KOLKOL-533717 format. One record per residue (C-alpha): residue number from 1; residue in one letter; chain; x, y, z. Coordinates in Angstrom, 1 decimal, decimal comma, always signed. Layout:
BEGIN
+-----+---------+--------+--------+--------+--------+
! num ! residuo ! cadena !      x !      y !      z !
+-----+---------+--------+--------+--------+--------+
! NUM !       A !      A !      X !      Y !      Z !
...
+-----+---------+--------+--------+--------+--------+
END
This chain:
BEGIN
+-----+---------+--------+--------+--------+--------+
! num ! residuo ! cadena !      x !      y !      z !
+-----+---------+--------+--------+--------+--------+
!   1 !       M !      A !   +0,0 !   +0,0 !   +0,0 !
!   2 !       A !      A !   +1,5 !   +3,3 !   -1,1 !
!   3 !       P !      A !   +2,1 !   +5,9 !   +1,7 !
!   4 !       A !      A !   -0,3 !   +8,8 !   +2,0 !
!   5 !       R !      A !   +0,7 !  +11,8 !   +0,0 !
!   6 !       Q !      A !   +1,7 !  +14,8 !   +2,2 !
!   7 !       D !      A !   +1,7 !  +18,4 !   +1,0 !
!   8 !       T !      A !   +4,9 !  +20,3 !   +1,4 !
!   9 !       P !      A !   +4,8 !  +23,6 !   +3,4 !
!  10 !       A !      A !   +5,1 !  +25,5 !   +0,1 !
!  11 !       Q !      A !   +2,1 !  +23,7 !   -1,4 !
!  12 !       S !      A !   +0,1 !  +24,4 !   +1,8 !
!  13 !       I !      A !   +1,0 !  +28,1 !   +1,6 !
!  14 !       H !      A !   +0,1 !  +28,2 !   -2,0 !
!  15 !       A !      A !   -3,3 !  +26,6 !   -1,3 !
!  16 !       L !      A !   -4,0 !  +29,1 !   +1,5 !
!  17 !       D !      A !   -3,0 !  +31,9 !   -0,9 !
!  18 !       V !      A !   -5,5 !  +30,7 !   -3,5 !
!  19 !       I !      A !   -8,2 !  +30,4 !   -0,9 !
!  20 !       G !      A !   -7,4 !  +33,9 !   +0,3 !
!  21 !       R !      A !   -7,5 !  +35,3 !   -3,2 !
!  22 !       L !      A !  -10,9 !  +33,7 !   -3,8 !
!  23 !       K !      A !  -12,4 !  +35,1 !   -0,6 !
!  24 !       I !      A !  -11,0 !  +38,6 !   -1,5 !
!  25 !       G !      A !  -12,5 !  +38,3 !   -5,0 !
!  26 !       I !      A !  -15,9 !  +37,3 !   -3,5 !
!  27 !       L !      A !  -15,7 !  +40,3 !   -1,1 !
!  28 !       M !      A !  -14,8 !  +42,7 !   -3,8 !
!  29 !       N !      A !  -17,6 !  +41,5 !   -6,1 !
!  30 !       L !      A !  -20,0 !  +41,8 !   -3,2 !
!  31 !       I !      A !  -19,0 !  +45,4 !   -2,5 !
!  32 !       Q !      A !  -19,2 !  +46,3 !   -6,2 !
!  33 !       R !      A !  -22,7 !  +44,8 !   -6,4 !
!  34 !       V !      A !  -23,9 !  +46,7 !   -3,3 !
!  35 !       Q !      A !  -22,5 !  +49,9 !   -4,7 !
!  36 !       D !      A !  -24,1 !  +49,3 !   -8,1 !
!  37 !       L !      A !  -27,5 !  +48,5 !   -6,6 !
!  38 !       L !      A !  -27,5 !  +51,5 !   -4,4 !
!  39 !       L !      A !  -26,3 !  +54,0 !   -6,9 !
!  40 !       R !      A !  -27,3 !  +52,6 !  -10,3 !
!  41 !       P !      A !  -30,3 !  +50,3 !   -9,6 !
!  42 !       R !      A !  -31,9 !  +50,2 !  -13,0 !
!  43 !       S !      A !  -28,8 !  +49,2 !  -15,0 !
!  44 !       T !      A !  -27,8 !  +46,8 !  -12,2 !
!  45 !       W !      A !  -31,2 !  +45,1 !  -12,3 !
!  46 !       L !      A !  -30,8 !  +44,7 !  -16,1 !
!  47 !       A !      A !  -27,5 !  +43,0 !  -15,5 !
!  48 !       I !      A !  -28,9 !  +40,8 !  -12,7 !
!  49 !       E !      A !  -31,8 !  +39,7 !  -15,0 !
!  50 !       Q !      A !  -29,2 !  +38,4 !  -17,5 !
!  51 !       E !      A !  -27,1 !  +36,5 !  -14,9 !
!  52 !       S !      A !  -27,4 !  +32,7 !  -14,5 !
!  53 !       T !      A !  -27,0 !  +32,9 !  -10,7 !
!  54 !       D !      A !  -28,7 !  +30,0 !   -9,0 !
!  55 !       L !      A !  -30,2 !  +30,1 !   -5,5 !
!  56 !       T !      A !  -27,1 !  +28,5 !   -3,8 !
!  57 !       A !      A !  -24,8 !  +31,1 !   -5,3 !
!  58 !       L !      A !  -27,1 !  +34,0 !   -4,3 !
!  59 !       Y !      A !  -27,1 !  +32,9 !   -0,7 !
!  60 !       K !      A !  -23,5 !  +31,7 !   -0,5 !
!  61 !       D !      A !  -21,8 !  +34,6 !   -2,3 !
!  62 !       Y !      A !  -24,1 !  +37,5 !   -1,2 !
!  63 !       L !      A !  -26,9 !  +37,0 !   +1,3 !
!  64 !       V !      A !  -25,0 !  +35,3 !   +4,0 !
!  65 !       Y !      A !  -22,7 !  +38,3 !   +4,2 !
!  66 !       L !      A !  -25,3 !  +41,0 !   +3,9 !
!  67 !       A !      A !  -27,7 !  +39,5 !   +6,4 !
!  68 !       A !      A !  -24,8 !  +39,3 !   +9,0 !
!  69 !       I !      A !  -24,6 !  +43,2 !   +9,1 !
!  70 !       P !      A !  -27,8 !  +43,9 !  +11,0 !
!  71 !       A !      A !  -27,4 !  +40,7 !  +13,1 !
!  72 !       I !      A !  -23,9 !  +41,6 !  +14,3 !
!  73 !       A !      A !  -24,6 !  +45,3 !  +14,6 !
!  74 !       G !      A !  -27,7 !  +44,6 !  +16,6 !
!  75 !       F !      A !  -25,8 !  +42,3 !  +19,0 !
!  76 !       L !      A !  -23,0 !  +44,9 !  +19,5 !
!  77 !       G !      A !  -25,5 !  +47,7 !  +20,0 !
!  78 !       M !      A !  -27,8 !  +46,0 !  +22,4 !
!  79 !       S !      A !  -25,4 !  +43,9 !  +24,4 !
!  80 !       L !      A !  -22,2 !  +46,1 !  +24,5 !
!  81 !       V !      A !  -23,3 !  +49,7 !  +23,8 !
!  82 !       G !      A !  -26,8 !  +49,5 !  +25,3 !
!  83 !       V !      A !  -29,8 !  +51,8 !  +25,3 !
!  84 !       G !      A !  -29,5 !  +54,8 !  +27,6 !
!  85 !       A !      A !  -32,0 !  +57,4 !  +28,8 !
!  86 !       F !      A !  -32,1 !  +59,6 !  +31,9 !
!  87 !       G !      A !  -28,7 !  +58,4 !  +33,1 !
!  88 !       V !      A !  -29,7 !  +54,7 !  +32,9 !
!  89 !       N !      A !  -28,0 !  +52,4 !  +30,4 !
!  90 !       V !      A !  -29,7 !  +49,1 !  +29,7 !
!  91 !       R !      A !  -27,9 !  +46,2 !  +28,0 !
!  92 !       I !      A !  -29,1 !  +42,7 !  +27,0 !
!  93 !       P !      A !  -27,0 !  +40,0 !  +28,6 !
!  94 !       I !      A !  -24,2 !  +38,7 !  +26,3 !
!  95 !       A !      A !  -25,6 !  +35,1 !  +26,1 !
!  96 !       D !      A !  -29,1 !  +36,3 !  +25,2 !
!  97 !       G !      A !  -27,7 !  +38,8 !  +22,7 !
!  98 !       L !      A !  -25,7 !  +36,0 !  +21,0 !
!  99 !       A !      A !  -28,7 !  +33,7 !  +20,8 !
! 100 !       H !      A !  -30,8 !  +36,6 !  +19,4 !
! 101 !       M !      A !  -28,2 !  +37,4 !  +16,8 !
! 102 !       V !      A !  -27,9 !  +33,8 !  +15,6 !
! 103 !       V !      A !  -31,6 !  +33,1 !  +15,4 !
! 104 !       G !      A !  -32,4 !  +36,5 !  +13,9 !
! 105 !       Y !      A !  -29,7 !  +36,0 !  +11,3 !
! 106 !       L !      A !  -31,0 !  +32,6 !  +10,2 !
! 107 !       V !      A !  -34,6 !  +33,7 !  +10,2 !
! 108 !       S !      A !  -33,8 !  +36,8 !   +8,1 !
! 109 !       L !      A !  -32,2 !  +34,5 !   +5,5 !
! 110 !       G !      A !  -35,3 !  +32,3 !   +5,6 !
! 111 !       M !      A !  -37,5 !  +35,3 !   +5,2 !
! 112 !       V !      A !  -35,9 !  +36,3 !   +1,9 !
! 113 !       Y !      A !  -37,0 !  +32,9 !   +0,5 !
! 114 !       V !      A !  -40,5 !  +33,1 !   +2,0 !
! 115 !       I !      A !  -41,1 !  +36,6 !   +0,7 !
! 116 !       G !      A !  -39,7 !  +35,5 !   -2,7 !
! 117 !       V !      A !  -42,3 !  +32,7 !   -2,8 !
! 118 !       I !      A !  -45,0 !  +35,3 !   -2,0 !
! 119 !       V !      A !  -43,8 !  +37,6 !   -4,8 !
! 120 !       N !      A !  -43,9 !  +34,6 !   -7,2 !
! 121 !       A !      A !  -47,4 !  +33,6 !   -6,1 !
! 122 !       L !      A !  -48,7 !  +37,1 !   -6,6 !
! 123 !       A !      A !  -47,2 !  +37,5 !  -10,1 !
! 124 !       P !      A !  -50,3 !  +36,5 !  -12,1 !
! 125 !       Q !      A !  -52,4 !  +39,1 !  -10,1 !
! 126 !       F !      A !  -50,1 !  +41,8 !  -11,6 !
! 127 !       D !      A !  -49,7 !  +40,3 !  -15,1 !
! 128 !       A !      A !  -46,2 !  +39,4 !  -14,2 !
! 129 !       E !      A !  -44,3 !  +36,2 !  -15,2 !
! 130 !       P !      A !  -44,0 !  +33,7 !  -12,4 !
! 131 !       N !      A !  -40,4 !  +32,6 !  -11,8 !
! 132 !       L !      A !  -39,4 !  +31,5 !   -8,4 !
! 133 !       L !      A !  -35,6 !  +32,1 !   -8,9 !
! 134 !       Q !      A !  -36,1 !  +35,6 !  -10,3 !
! 135 !       S !      A !  -38,5 !  +36,5 !   -7,4 !
! 136 !       I !      A !  -36,0 !  +35,4 !   -4,8 !
! 137 !       K !      A !  -33,3 !  +37,3 !   -6,6 !
! 138 !       L !      A !  -35,6 !  +40,3 !   -6,6 !
! 139 !       V !      A !  -36,1 !  +40,1 !   -2,8 !
! 140 !       G !      A !  -32,6 !  +39,1 !   -2,0 !
! 141 !       Y !      A !  -30,9 !  +41,9 !   -4,0 !
! 142 !       G !      A !  -33,7 !  +44,3 !   -3,3 !
! 143 !       S !      A !  -33,0 !  +43,9 !   +0,5 !
! 144 !       T !      A !  -29,5 !  +45,2 !   +0,0 !
! 145 !       A !      A !  -30,2 !  +48,7 !   +1,4 !
! 146 !       G !      A !  -32,1 !  +47,3 !   +4,4 !
! 147 !       F !      A !  -29,3 !  +44,9 !   +5,3 !
! 148 !       V !      A !  -26,6 !  +47,6 !   +4,9 !
! 149 !       G !      A !  -28,7 !  +50,0 !   +6,9 !
! 150 !       G !      A !  -28,6 !  +47,5 !   +9,7 !
! 151 !       V !      A !  -25,2 !  +49,0 !  +10,6 !
! 152 !       F !      A !  -27,0 !  +51,8 !  +12,4 !
! 153 !       S !      A !  -28,0 !  +49,3 !  +15,0 !
! 154 !       L !      A !  -24,5 !  +49,6 !  +16,3 !
! 155 !       I !      A !  -25,8 !  +52,7 !  +18,1 !
! 156 !       P !      A !  -29,3 !  +51,9 !  +19,2 !
! 157 !       A !      A !  -30,3 !  +55,6 !  +19,3 !
! 158 !       L !      A !  -29,6 !  +55,7 !  +15,5 !
! 159 !       A !      A !  -31,4 !  +52,4 !  +14,7 !
! 160 !       W !      A !  -34,3 !  +54,4 !  +13,3 !
! 161 !       L !      A !  -32,1 !  +55,3 !  +10,3 !
! 162 !       G !      A !  -32,3 !  +51,7 !   +9,3 !
! 163 !       L !      A !  -36,0 !  +52,4 !   +8,5 !
! 164 !       L !      A !  -34,9 !  +54,9 !   +5,9 !
! 165 !       A !      A !  -32,6 !  +52,3 !   +4,4 !
! 166 !       S !      A !  -35,5 !  +49,8 !   +4,3 !
! 167 !       A !      A !  -37,6 !  +52,4 !   +2,5 !
! 168 !       Y !      A !  -34,9 !  +52,5 !   -0,2 !
! 169 !       S !      A !  -35,1 !  +48,7 !   -0,4 !
! 170 !       A !      A !  -38,8 !  +49,1 !   -1,3 !
! 171 !       Y !      A !  -37,7 !  +51,5 !   -4,1 !
! 172 !       L !      A !  -35,1 !  +49,0 !   -5,3 !
! 173 !       I !      A !  -37,8 !  +46,3 !   -5,5 !
! 174 !       Y !      A !  -40,1 !  +48,7 !   -7,3 !
! 175 !       I !      A !  -37,4 !  +49,4 !  -10,0 !
! 176 !       G !      A !  -36,6 !  +45,6 !  -10,3 !
! 177 !       L !      A !  -40,2 !  +44,3 !  -10,6 !
! 178 !       P !      A !  -40,7 !  +45,2 !  -14,3 !
! 179 !       I !      A !  -37,3 !  +43,9 !  -15,1 !
! 180 !       L !      A !  -37,1 !  +40,6 !  -13,2 !
! 181 !       M !      A !  -40,8 !  +39,7 !  -13,0 !
! 182 !       K !      A !  -41,8 !  +41,3 !  -16,3 !
! 183 !       C !      A !  -44,8 !  +43,0 !  -14,8 !
! 184 !       P !      A !  -46,3 !  +46,1 !  -16,7 !
! 185 !       P !      A !  -44,6 !  +49,3 !  -15,4 !
! 186 !       E !      A !  -48,0 !  +50,8 !  -14,5 !
! 187 !       K !      A !  -48,7 !  +47,9 !  -12,1 !
! 188 !       A !      A !  -45,2 !  +48,0 !  -10,5 !
! 189 !       V !      A !  -46,2 !  +50,5 !   -7,8 !
! 190 !       V !      A !  -49,1 !  +48,5 !   -6,4 !
! 191 !       Y !      A !  -47,0 !  +45,3 !   -6,7 !
! 192 !       A !      A !  -44,1 !  +46,9 !   -4,8 !
! 193 !       V !      A !  -46,5 !  +48,1 !   -2,1 !
! 194 !       V !      A !  -47,9 !  +44,6 !   -1,6 !
! 195 !       V !      A !  -44,4 !  +43,2 !   -1,4 !
! 196 !       T !      A !  -43,3 !  +45,9 !   +1,1 !
! 197 !       V !      A !  -46,3 !  +45,2 !   +3,3 !
! 198 !       C !      A !  -45,4 !  +41,5 !   +3,3 !
! 199 !       G !      A !  -41,8 !  +42,5 !   +4,2 !
! 200 !       I !      A !  -43,1 !  +44,6 !   +7,1 !
! 201 !       V !      A !  -45,3 !  +41,7 !   +8,4 !
! 202 !       A !      A !  -42,4 !  +39,4 !   +8,1 !
! 203 !       T !      A !  -40,2 !  +41,8 !  +10,1 !
! 204 !       V !      A !  -42,8 !  +42,0 !  +12,8 !
! 205 !       I !      A !  -43,1 !  +38,2 !  +12,9 !
! 206 !       L !      A !  -39,3 !  +37,9 !  +13,0 !
! 207 !       G !      A !  -39,1 !  +40,2 !  +16,0 !
! 208 !       A !      A !  -41,9 !  +38,4 !  +17,8 !
! 209 !       V !      A !  -40,5 !  +35,0 !  +17,2 !
! 210 !       T !      A !  -36,9 !  +35,7 !  +18,1 !
! 211 !       G !      A !  -37,9 !  +37,7 !  +21,2 !
! 212 !       A !      A !  -40,6 !  +35,5 !  +22,6 !
! 213 !       G !      A !  -39,0 !  +32,3 !  +21,4 !
! 214 !       L !      A !  -35,7 !  +33,0 !  +23,2 !
! 215 !       G !      A !  -37,5 !  +34,3 !  +26,2 !
! 216 !       M !      A !  -35,1 !  +37,2 !  +26,6 !
! 217 !       T !      A !  -35,7 !  +39,7 !  +29,5 !
! 218 !       L !      A !  -33,9 !  +42,9 !  +30,1 !
! 219 !       P !      A !  -31,9 !  +43,1 !  +33,4 !
+-----+---------+--------+--------+--------+--------+
END
């Protein structure tokens, strides 16, 4: 039986270098996509519509990173910075904060899929073309502004600014609907409003489930 092949230190270093370059490449592509969506939404949606991205790649190369922003920022803001008023500063215990972060992160990723399914189911009502992959891409990429805006949760007093970012996500979805879902432009406004309402309901459910389910109490 031939002895097992062992990599030399040089080969191991080369492998680590390749992995590092791949990760840097993914990060740079992610930053570019975020910038393009926020600053040039229409042309970016046209590019996305032509891409052959599958669901796995959408989550693996994009959503898992973006969804981490509000989760981590919220944990740091509530458990380390805390909410202060009238000389009193309240913080969520570290363990509870970590649990809330992990559950909230996973649920937010799931919500992208759920809302995408809803968008796809509503398509015939707005003369759009049902396409589950395109609808999830619409919700996933359309949520970019809201995910990035989650960084304001680092300072709980500024967390309300995240609502403005979420409003811009609604605009991104409005721009993307006629392109990805092929709905008539004149019906895009109502379609976008319905999708936004679904997103608000999903957010409320997310907060209720993660809060009540974890049974967190403030000290």
